[in-house]
N, C-alpha and C positions, 0 to 999 in steps of 0.2 A: 703280147707283151708291149708295153709302152716305152718309147724312147723319146725323151725330151732333154736335150743337152746343148750347151754352148760348145762349139768346136774351136772358135778363135774369138779372142776379145782384144780390143784396142781402142785408141782414141782416133777421132776423125783426122787429126793431123798426121797420123802415122808414127808419132813419137811414142816412146815407151811410157811416158808420163806427160800429162798435160793438165795443169791446174786450172786452165781457163775453159776446158771442155767439160760441161756438167754431165754429158751423156756417154755412157759406155756403148761401144758399137761392136758388132761381130757377126759371125755366121752361126746358124742354128740347124740342128737336126730334130725333126719331130716325125716319128713313125709309129704306127700301130701294127703289130704282127708283121713287121717287115715292109709294110706299105708306107711309103714316104709321103708326108703331107707338106713338109717344109725341108728343104735341103740347102746346102751351100750354093748350089746353082741359082737359087732364088735371090741371092745377093746378100749384102751386109745390112743388118738391122740395128735399130737403136735398142740395145738390150735392156737399158734401164726402163724405158717406156714399156717395152714388151713385158718386163717383169711385173710392173704395176698392173698392166692389163690382165696378165695371167692370174695374179692374185685376186683380181676382181671376179674372174671366172669361177672361183671357188664358191661364190655365192650367187652369181648372176649369169644368165645366159648371154652369149655374144652372137648376135645375128645382124645381117645388114640393116634391118629396120630398127634394131634396138641394141646398140653397141655399148661395150664397156670402154670404148676408146674414142668417144666423141667424133666418130667418122673416120678415124685412122684405121689402118689394118691392125690386126692383133699383133703382128710382128711388123712394126712400122719401119720404113726406111729412115724417116726422120722423126724426131720428137724433141727438138732442140730448145724449146721454150716451154716452161711450165707456168701456167697462170691460174689464179683462183677462179673457181666456177660457181655459179649459183644453180647448176644443174643437179642431176642425180648424184654425181661424185664431186668432191670438194676441189678437184684440180683437173685441168685438161692440158694435154701436151700438144703444142702446135707443131705440125710437120708438113711434109709434102704428101701427095696422094699415093706415093709408092709404098711398097712393102708386100707382104704375103698375108692374106686374110684366111682365117680358119674359123668356121662357125663352131661354137661350143653350146651344146644344149643339154640341160639336166633332165634325166628321166629316172626318178627315184634315186637309187644308189648307184646309178650309172651316168656316164657322160658320153655324149655323141660328139665326135670331132669330124668335121667335114671341110675339106679344102676344095670342094666343087666336083668331086668325082665319087660321091657317095659317102655316107657316114661310117665311121669306125667307132666301135663301142669299147669303152674302158670303164673300170670301176671308179667311183668317185674317190675312194681311198687311194687308188693308184695314181689318179690325176693329181690329188692333193700332194702326195709324196713327190711326184715329178715336178710340180710347180715350186714346191719348197726347195728342192734341190737346185732348180734353175735360179731362183732368187738368191739362194745362198752363194752360188757361183758368181753372180753379179756382185754381191756384197764383198766377196773375197777379192775380186778384181779391184774394186774401189779401195779396199783396205791395203792393198799392195802399193798404192799410189799416194802422192801428196794430197792433202785436203784441197777441195775445190775452192777457188776464189768466189766470194759472194757476188751475186749479180748486182750491178750498180743500179739497175732500175728497181724501184721499190716493189712494184707489182710482181715483177719476175722473181725477186728475192722471196717475197711472200709465197709465190707459187711453188718455188722449189722447197720451201719449208713445209708447205702443205703436202707436196709430193712425198717427201720422206716420212712425214708423220702418218700419212695414209698407208704407205708401204709397211711401216713398222706395226701399225695397228692391225692391218690385214694379215701380216706374217704371224704375229703373236696369236691372233684368233685362230688361224689355221693350225698352228702348232698345238693349241689347246684341245683340239678335237681328238 
């Protein structure tokens, strides 16, 4: 059985609402058959960046040499600036090197998840459902708060627009399967 869920969510300021913080933060649980790959003890992550990266894993592998996160961990500590990218993906999130990385490898109708202590196997359908539930929880958190202030830097504003456009496109594609 796969468990992927947000345990706590908030803004970096600790306030109940923060229109200046574009990134949701919080703790996560990821476990397969009771074996924990990510826990609250691993720290607080940028849930919004993690959500986009998880959506990308529905179609792409995530491995150290070929990431969906432009060098960040799958569950990044930081992802505070979104900028346009000319790489494989239209946007990348700048953050610190912290976080918790989990390798995601597709094998037919299955996905292997590995946090460094051996792969755990789940069905692609189960992975897709869990990822969609995760991103829905992130969206629900944003919906309970005031709209975010637009970034004053034009490239960053464009980056955040691309971030949410890619998020919606990937979410809709996953729901259509």
